[in-house]
N, C-alpha and C positions, 0 to 999 in steps of 0.2 A: 352397285357391286354385283358382279355376275355369280359369284360363288355364295349360295345361301348359307352354307355351313360356316364359311369364313366370316360372313356378315354377322351371324348370330354370336360367334365367339368374340368379335370385336365389340358388339353391343354389351355383352356380358362383362368384358374387361373394363369398358367405360363406366359401367354401373358399379364396379368394385366387387364383382362376384368372381369366384374362382373359375377359371376356364375349365370347362368340362364337368363342373360340379353343379349341384342343384342351386337354384337362385337364392335359397335361404342361407346358403353358406357364405362365410365372409372370406374375402381374399386376404390371406396372411402370408403370401409368398415373399413379400419384401419386408425385411426387418426395419422397424422404424423407431425413432427416439422420442419418447413421451415423458414430459416432466409433470409432476403433481406439486403445486405450490400452495400449501395451506396458509391460513392467516398467520400462524406461527407453528414451529415444530414443538413437540412435547405434549400438546394437549391431547387427551385420550380419545376424543371423538375423531380427531383427524388421524390419529394413529390407527384407528379402526378402518377409516377410509383407505389408508395405506395398505393395510392387511388385505383388504378385498382387491385393491388395485394390483398388488403383486401377483395374486392368484390368477386374475384375468389376463395380466400381461404375459404370463407364461403360455397361455392358450392362444394369444393373439399375435405372437412373434413381435413383442414390444420390448425394446431395451428401456427399462423403467428407471426414472430417477425421482426420488422424493426429497425435496429441498425447500427451505423457506427461512424467514427471519426467526430469531429467537424470542422476539417480543411482537405483540400485535401492532406492527408498523407498516403503513402504506409505502413509505419510502423504502423500507427493507424489502418489500415485495418487488418494487420497481427495480431495485438493484439486482435482484435475482433474475427478473425477466430480461434485463439487459445482458446479463451473462449468458442466459439460455439462447437469446437471439444471436449473440456473437458466436455461439457454438453450433448454430444452425439446427436446433431441435426441430422435429417435424410437427409436434403438437405441444402446446402449453395448456395445462389445466390448472384452474385456480379457484379458491374461495376468497372473496375480496374483503380487505380491511376498509377500503374507501373506493366507491365506484368511479369517481371522477379522477382521482389522483393516479389510478392505475391505467386509465384509458389511453393516454398518449403512447406509452411503451407498447401496449397490446395492439394498438392500431398499427404501429410501426412493424410489429411482428407479422400482422396479417398482410401488410403490403409486401412483405418479403416472402409470402407464400406459406407462412406458418399458421396452422389451424389453432384456434383458441376456443377452449371449452371452459366455461365457468360452472361451478356447482355450489350448492349450499347458499352462498351469498354472492349475488350477481355483480357484474361490472356494468358500465354503460353499454346498452344494447349494440351500439355500433362498434364496440371494441371486442366483440366475441362472435363466434359462429353459432354456438349453441349454449343454452343455460339449462342445467339440470336442477330443477327446483325440488327441494326435499318433499314438500307436500303443498297442496293448495292453501294459500294464505288464510282464507276465511275458515277453513276446517281447523287449521292449526291454531288460529286465534281463539276459536271456541274451546279447543282442547286445553289451551293454556289457562283460560279463565276457569274452566270447570275443574282443573286440577286443584284449585283452592276453594272455589265458590261453594262446592258441595259440602264443605266442612266448616264454613264460617257463616256468620249472619248475613242476610241479604243487604244490610246497610253498613257492612263492615268497612273499616279503613284498611287499605292495602298499600303496598309499595312495590315498585318495579326495580329490580337490580339487573342491569344489562351488561353488555361487554364494553363497547366504545360508542360515543355519540354518533359516529359516522357509519357504523356497521349496517350495511344494506339489509341483510336478512333480519336482524333484530328489530330494526326500525319498521320493516314491513309487518313483522309479527305484532309489534306493539300497536301499530295502527289497526290491525285486524282485531286484536283483543279489545281495544277500546271501543270499536264499533260493536262487537258482540256484547260487551259489558253494558254499553248504553242501551241496547235493545232488550237485554234479558235481566240485567241487574242494575237498573237505573239509580238505585240508592247507594250503590257501592262507590267508594271514593278512592282514587289514587292520590295519596298525599305527597309522594315524592318519587322521583326516578333518579337512581344513582348508577354509577358505572364502575366495574371492577377490572377493566382492561384485559379481560380474558385470562386473568391471573388468579389462581385460588387464594393466594395470600392477600392480594389487594381486594378481592371479592369478600373475603372474611372481614377485613377492616371496614369495607363499605357496609356489609351486613350488620356489623356491630354498631356502626354509626347510625344506620337507619333505625334500629330497634331502641337504641338509647335516646335518640332525639325524638322518637315518635312512639311512646309507650302504649298508645292506643291502637297501633297496627297489629292486626291479627292474621294477616296473610302477606306473603312475599311471592311475587311471580318473577322468576329468574330465567329469562329466555336465552341462556348461554350456559355451556357446560361447566365452566369454572365458576360462574356466578351462582348456579344452583347449589354447588358444593359449598361455596363460601357462605351463602345464606343459611344453609342447613347447619353448618358448623357453628355459625353465630348464634342460632337458636339454641343449640345444645350448650354452648359455652355460657350463655346467660340463664340457663335453666328454664327455658320457655317451651320445652317440648310439651305438646298438647294444648298450649295457649296460642302459639303462632304456627300456622301451617305454611309450609314452603312447597311451591310447585314450580314448574319450569321444564327445561329439557337438558338432559345429560345422558351419557352412556351408562348402562346398568352397572358396570363394575365400579364406577365412581360414586354412585349414589346408593348402592346396595345397603350399606350399613344404616343410612338415614331412612330408607324405606322400611327396613325391619324395625327400626327404633320408633317409627310412627311420626317422625318429623316431616317426611314426604309421604303423602298418601297416594298420589298419582303423578306420573311424569311422562308426558307424551314425547315421542321421538320417532325414529324410523330405524331400519337396520342399516347402520353406518357401514358395516362390512360390505353388504350387497350394493350399497350406493357407490362405494369405491370401485366395485366390479363394473357397474354401469358406466362410470366415468371413463374407464378404459375402453369399453365397447364403443361408446360414442366417439372417443378420440380416434379409434381405429377406423370406424365408419366415416367419420368426417374427413380423415386423411384420404380414404378411398373415394371420396365424393359419392358415397353410397347412401347418404341421407340428405334431405333438403329441409329448408325452413318449415315447410308444411308437408309432413310425410309420416308414414308408419313404418316401424322397423322392428326386427327381432334381435334381442341381445342374449343369445345362448339360452341357458336354463332360467334366466331372469324373466323371460317372457317377452311380450310385445308391448311397445311403447309408441306414443304419438308425439311428434313435434308439432307445435302450433306457434307460428311466428318465431321459430327458433327456441321455444321454451318446452322442456320436457318435464312432466310431473313424475317424480319417482314413485311415491306411494301415499297411502292414507296414513294418518297418525297411528303409531303403535304405542299403546298405553302401558307403561310399566307400573306394576303395583306389587304389594306383598305376596299376592297369590301366584304371579307369573314371573317375577324378576329372576328367579334362579334358573329359568329356562334359557336365559340369554347371558352370554359372556363375551363382551367386547368393551 
């Protein structure tokens, strides 16, 4: 191309940068349609993601839709995806109830030119362009174990209360916590693993069942927002505060009363609102073809992130406790 200025502008446009702007800027000239599909609507941690996504969408010229099934159902998510594909959304973002069941619909979306970004709980890697992983799994496994291990005996019996048997992220965390526990607390025993279906009421029932069937359990690790609330409520209901320690991960608003009551001593998570913002930045950059499977990018005030084989780590674990929980509201 003979015109150097025209060539530079063309390259900038191809990379997804605003023409005439600094390369750090994001091209938002075209309004795009982006959907966020959580495991289920109504759960507080996903509502926090939505809050952040809405704020970022305003900055990024995104027409944003938050939609999903009312229960933690893989088929429910697939039905939503099929509707979004029919409506020709530009980007679908999702946290998965089941990595394999969701894959065919998402692969079909990708074949039609729709970008797919998973976050929190991954889908099959060939069924998405990028995955935003909350934290590195080994670090989070350690944080989950330590949320109870610091406060019980090293040979204690504990239980796990998770979401669903097929939940990608919970299974990854459980694998990581077992590895860490074996190395650092080899005498600690997991006596049972139960599931609350990401429902506070079902998690409460499961928590009561765990404690009534296993009176020697002194710790419950609940790596799910609803499960941690259900487990803590079960401990209180049975009058076991101070005798059974609950740890896990949930948003600060949901667990605040249990932290202040001493049922939960520590609860690792991350800033769910800011993660929702990052999901929208990645969605916009993916649509612009401005990030690649192995690359570094800037997401506004959130800072700089690195994609490695399509996986983007959001943050280190953020530990909520009685001293700091009132600093966070989501």
